[in-house]
Backbone as JSON Lines, residues from 0, in Angstrom:
{"i":0,"aa":"M","n":[0.83,-1.2,0.0],"ca":[0.0,0.0,0.0],"c":[0.87,1.26,0.0]}
{"i":1,"aa":"R","n":[1.88,1.27,0.86],"ca":[2.75,2.44,0.97],"c":[3.47,2.72,-0.35]}
{"i":2,"aa":"T","n":[4.02,1.69,-0.96],"ca":[4.75,1.84,-2.22],"c":[3.82,2.34,-3.32]}
{"i":3,"aa":"K","n":[2.61,1.8,-3.38],"ca":[1.64,2.21,-4.4],"c":[1.29,3.68,-4.23]}
{"i":4,"aa":"L","n":[1.04,4.11,-3.01],"ca":[0.71,5.52,-2.77],"c":[1.87,6.43,-3.16]}
{"i":5,"aa":"L","n":[3.07,6.03,-2.8],"ca":[4.24,6.84,-3.14],"c":[4.42,6.95,-4.65]}
{"i":6,"aa":"Q","n":[4.16,5.87,-5.36],"ca":[4.26,5.89,-6.82],"c":[3.2,6.81,-7.43]}
{"i":7,"aa":"E","n":[1.99,6.73,-6.9],"ca":[0.92,7.6,-7.39],"c":[1.21,9.07,-7.1]}
{"i":8,"aa":"I","n":[1.74,9.35,-5.93],"ca":[2.11,10.72,-5.56],"c":[3.17,11.25,-6.52]}
{"i":9,"aa":"E","n":[4.19,10.46,-6.74],"ca":[5.28,10.89,-7.63],"c":[4.8,11.1,-9.06]}
{"i":10,"aa":"S","n":[3.96,10.21,-9.53],"ca":[3.43,10.33,-10.88],"c":[2.58,11.58,-11.03]}
{"i":11,"aa":"C","n":[1.7,11.81,-10.09],"ca":[0.83,12.98,-10.12],"c":[1.66,14.27,-10.05]}
{"i":12,"aa":"R","n":[2.64,14.28,-9.17],"ca":[3.51,15.45,-9.02],"c":[4.26,15.73,-10.32]}
{"i":13,"aa":"N","n":[4.79,14.69,-10.93],"ca":[5.54,14.87,-12.18],"c":[4.64,15.39,-13.31]}
{"i":14,"aa":"Q","n":[3.43,14.85,-13.4],"ca":[2.48,15.32,-14.41],"c":[2.16,16.8,-14.19]}
{"i":15,"aa":"M","n":[1.89,17.16,-12.94],"ca":[1.53,18.53,-12.61],"c":[2.66,19.5,-12.97]}
{"i":16,"aa":"I","n":[3.88,19.14,-12.63],"ca":[5.04,19.99,-12.91],"c":[5.24,20.12,-14.41]}
{"i":17,"aa":"S","n":[5.11,19.02,-15.13],"ca":[5.29,19.04,-16.57],"c":[4.27,19.94,-17.26]}
{"i":18,"aa":"I","n":[3.01,19.78,-16.89],"ca":[1.96,20.6,-17.51],"c":[2.12,22.07,-17.12]}
{"i":19,"aa":"A","n":[2.45,22.33,-15.86],"ca":[2.64,23.71,-15.41],"c":[3.79,24.39,-16.14]}
{"i":20,"aa":"A","n":[4.83,23.62,-16.46],"ca":[5.98,24.19,-17.16],"c":[5.64,24.6,-18.59]}
{"i":21,"aa":"S","n":[4.68,23.89,-19.19],"ca":[4.33,24.2,-20.57],"c":[3.09,25.1,-20.69]}
{"i":22,"aa":"T","n":[2.38,25.29,-19.58],"ca":[1.21,26.17,-19.61],"c":[1.39,27.25,-18.55]}
{"i":23,"aa":"S","n":[0.63,27.14,-17.48],"ca":[0.78,28.06,-16.35],"c":[0.31,27.37,-15.08]}
{"i":24,"aa":"L","n":[0.64,27.97,-13.94],"ca":[0.24,27.39,-12.67],"c":[-1.27,27.45,-12.46]}
{"i":25,"aa":"T","n":[-1.94,28.3,-13.2],"ca":[-3.38,28.44,-13.05],"c":[-4.17,27.67,-14.11]}
{"i":26,"aa":"D","n":[-3.48,26.9,-14.92],"ca":[-4.14,26.07,-15.93],"c":[-5.1,25.1,-15.24]}
{"i":27,"aa":"E","n":[-6.25,24.87,-15.85],"ca":[-7.27,24.0,-15.26],"c":[-6.75,22.61,-14.94]}
{"i":28,"aa":"E","n":[-5.96,22.03,-15.83],"ca":[-5.41,20.68,-15.61],"c":[-4.41,20.67,-14.45]}
{"i":29,"aa":"V","n":[-3.63,21.73,-14.33],"ca":[-2.66,21.83,-13.22],"c":[-3.42,21.89,-11.89]}
{"i":30,"aa":"L","n":[-4.48,22.67,-11.85],"ca":[-5.28,22.78,-10.62],"c":[-5.95,21.45,-10.27]}
{"i":31,"aa":"K","n":[-6.42,20.74,-11.29],"ca":[-7.03,19.43,-11.08],"c":[-6.01,18.45,-10.49]}
{"i":32,"aa":"L","n":[-4.81,18.45,-11.07],"ca":[-3.76,17.55,-10.57],"c":[-3.31,17.95,-9.17]}
{"i":33,"aa":"S","n":[-3.31,19.23,-8.89],"ca":[-2.94,19.7,-7.56],"c":[-3.92,19.17,-6.52]}
{"i":34,"aa":"K","n":[-5.19,19.2,-6.85],"ca":[-6.21,18.67,-5.93],"c":[-6.05,17.16,-5.76]}
{"i":35,"aa":"E","n":[-5.77,16.47,-6.85],"ca":[-5.54,15.02,-6.77],"c":[-4.33,14.72,-5.9]}
{"i":36,"aa":"L","n":[-3.29,15.52,-6.05],"ca":[-2.09,15.34,-5.25],"c":[-2.39,15.57,-3.77]}
{"i":37,"aa":"D","n":[-3.19,16.56,-3.45],"ca":[-3.59,16.8,-2.07],"c":[-4.29,15.58,-1.48]}
{"i":38,"aa":"V","n":[-5.19,14.99,-2.25],"ca":[-5.91,13.8,-1.78],"c":[-4.94,12.65,-1.52]}
{"i":39,"aa":"L","n":[-4.03,12.44,-2.46],"ca":[-3.05,11.36,-2.31],"c":[-2.15,11.58,-1.09]}
{"i":40,"aa":"L","n":[-1.72,12.82,-0.9],"ca":[-0.86,13.13,0.25],"c":[-1.61,12.93,1.56]}
{"i":41,"aa":"N","n":[-2.88,13.29,1.59],"ca":[-3.69,13.07,2.79],"c":[-3.86,11.58,3.06]}
{"i":42,"aa":"Q","n":[-4.08,10.8,2.01],"ca":[-4.19,9.35,2.16],"c":[-2.9,8.77,2.72]}
{"i":43,"aa":"Y","n":[-1.78,9.25,2.19],"ca":[-0.48,8.76,2.65],"c":[-0.27,9.11,4.12]}
{"i":44,"aa":"Q","n":[-0.61,10.32,4.49],"ca":[-0.43,10.75,5.87],"c":[-1.3,9.9,6.81]}
{"i":45,"aa":"K","n":[-2.54,9.64,6.44],"ca":[-3.43,8.82,7.25],"c":[-2.88,7.4,7.36]}
{"i":46,"aa":"Y","n":[-2.37,6.88,6.26],"ca":[-1.79,5.54,6.27],"c":[-0.6,5.47,7.23]}
{"i":47,"aa":"E","n":[0.27,6.46,7.16],"ca":[1.45,6.48,8.04],"c":[1.05,6.59,9.51]}
{"i":48,"aa":"E","n":[-0.02,7.32,9.79],"ca":[-0.49,7.47,11.17],"c":[-1.01,6.16,11.73]}
{"i":49,"aa":"T","n":[-1.57,5.31,10.86],"ca":[-2.08,4.02,11.33],"c":[-0.94,3.08,11.71]}
{"i":50,"aa":"L","n":[0.25,3.35,11.23],"ca":[1.39,2.48,11.53],"c":[2.05,2.82,12.86]}
{"i":51,"aa":"K","n":[1.69,3.95,13.43],"ca":[2.31,4.37,14.71],"c":[1.7,3.64,15.88]}
């Protein structure tokens, strides 16, 4: 689970950076990916808290 989440986070982050570099930080797709990244990061944080 941890590895899968980390892979998804990295993939989403890379997509967001790539699109932002070729468009702008306010591009609709960049904002969508940013929200997805927030969700993934929250999931990861909750997962890590369950391991404590």
